[in-house]
C-alpha positions in Angstrom: 87.9 106.6 94.1 86.8 104.9 97.3 88.8 106.1 100.3 90.9 103.4 101.9 89.7 102.8 105.4 91.5 101.3 108.3 89.8 99.2 110.9 91.1 97.1 113.7 89.2 93.8 114.2 88.2 90.5 112.9 88.1 90.3 109.1 85.7 87.4 109.2 82.9 89.6 110.4 83.4 92.6 108.2 80.3 93.9 106.4 81.8 93.9 102.9 81.1 92.0 99.7 84.6 90.3 99.6 87.3 89.5 102.1 90.8 88.7 101.2 92.5 85.6 102.6 96.2 85.5 103.1 96.5 81.9 101.9 99.1 79.2 101.3 99.7 77.9 97.8 97.6 74.8 98.5 94.6 77.0 99.4 93.9 74.4 102.1 93.6 76.6 105.2 96.2 77.0 107.8 97.0 79.3 110.7 96.5 83.0 111.3 93.9 84.8 109.2 93.8 81.8 106.8 92.6 79.4 109.5 90.2 82.0 111.0 88.5 82.5 107.6 88.3 78.8 106.9 86.8 78.1 110.4 84.2 80.9 110.0 83.2 80.0 106.4 82.9 76.3 107.1 84.1 73.1 105.4 82.7 74.1 101.9 85.3 76.8 101.7 88.2 74.3 101.9 86.7 72.1 99.1 86.1 75.1 96.9 89.5 76.7 97.4 91.5 73.5 97.1 89.8 72.8 93.7 91.5 76.0 92.5 95.0 75.1 93.8 97.8 75.5 93.4 98.0 79.3 93.7 101.5 80.7 93.3 102.8 83.8 95.2 101.4 87.0 93.7 98.3 85.3 92.3 94.7 85.1 93.6 91.7 82.9 93.3 88.0 83.6 94.3 85.4 81.5 95.9 82.0 82.0 97.5 82.0 83.1 101.1 79.8 80.3 102.3 78.9 80.9 106.0 80.6 84.3 106.0 78.7 87.5 105.7 81.0 88.4 102.7 79.7 87.0 99.5 83.2 86.2 98.3 86.6 85.2 99.6 89.6 86.1 97.5 92.5 83.9 98.3 96.0 85.3 97.6 99.4 84.0 98.3 101.9 86.5 99.5 105.7 86.1 99.2 107.9 84.7 101.9 110.3 87.5 103.0 113.9 86.7 101.9 115.5 90.1 102.6 113.8 92.0 99.9 115.9 91.1 96.9 113.7 88.3 95.5 111.0 90.5 94.0 109.0 90.4 97.3 107.6 93.9 96.9 106.4 93.2 93.3 104.8 89.9 94.3 103.1 91.5 97.3 101.7 94.4 95.3 100.4 91.9 92.8 98.5 90.1 95.6 96.6 93.3 96.2 96.0 94.2 92.6 94.9 90.6 91.5 92.6 90.5 94.5 91.0 93.8 93.5 90.7 92.5 89.9 88.9 89.3 90.9 86.6 91.0 93.4 85.6 93.7 90.9 85.0 91.1 88.1 82.7 89.2 90.5 80.7 92.4 91.1 81.9 93.2 94.6 81.6 96.9 95.6 83.4 96.6 98.9 86.5 94.6 99.9 88.5 94.0 103.1 92.2 93.1 103.2 94.3 91.6 106.0 98.0 92.4 106.3 99.4 89.9 103.7 102.7 88.1 104.3 103.4 89.8 107.6 102.7 86.7 109.8 104.6 83.5 109.4 105.9 84.7 106.0 108.0 87.3 107.8 107.5 90.4 105.6 108.3 93.5 107.7 105.0 95.1 108.7 105.9 98.7 107.8 107.3 97.8 104.4 104.3 95.5 103.7 101.9 98.3 104.7 103.5 100.7 102.2 103.3 98.2 99.4 99.6 97.5 100.2 98.6 101.2 100.3 100.6 102.0 97.2 99.2 99.1 95.2 95.6 99.7 96.2 95.8 103.4 95.5 97.4 102.8 92.1 94.7 100.3 91.2 91.9 102.5 92.5 93.2 105.6 90.8 92.9 103.8 87.4 89.4 102.5 88.3 87.8 105.2 90.5 84.3 103.8 90.4 85.1 100.1 91.0 84.6 100.0 94.7 82.6 101.9 97.3 84.7 100.7 100.2 88.2 99.4 100.5 89.2 98.4 104.1 92.5 97.5 105.5 91.8 95.3 108.6 94.4 95.3 111.3 94.4 92.4 113.7 97.0 93.8 116.1 98.1 97.2 117.4 101.4 96.7 115.5 99.5 96.1 112.2 97.3 99.1 112.9 100.2 101.4 113.5 102.0 100.3 110.4 98.9 100.7 108.2 98.0 104.1 109.7 101.6 105.3 109.0 101.3 104.1 105.4 98.0 105.8 104.9 
């Protein structure tokens, strides 16, 4: 199994085959990591991703990376935090596992994830980090040769601390 790595930085410049985008259901770009990925990839990403919309929470879609160094962008829609009693953890875990499924099917050997749902969707960072690590480990344990690298990318110090604690 590939070890899960933690790096602080900009996911758009990661040297991996696939990066994961914390997208909205319209796959149209937006703020935060979604907007940064769309800006870095160029306008072709918007057209390609919107053609695959809508994408419900817990699901994922894959497109080329266009102007990114990553060959693929996996767009996944995390749940909006509603206190934890609306299957948010299961939906968030599915974001990670579906993203891994699609990237592996496309032939990616390395993948980088942002913190999904912890921005405007309000998922508590520590809880989201535990879901992320548990979901990735469970998926990777069942497919130990699928990826050479799995990277959790922290944008902020707060994200980095939550992810480090979960690891």
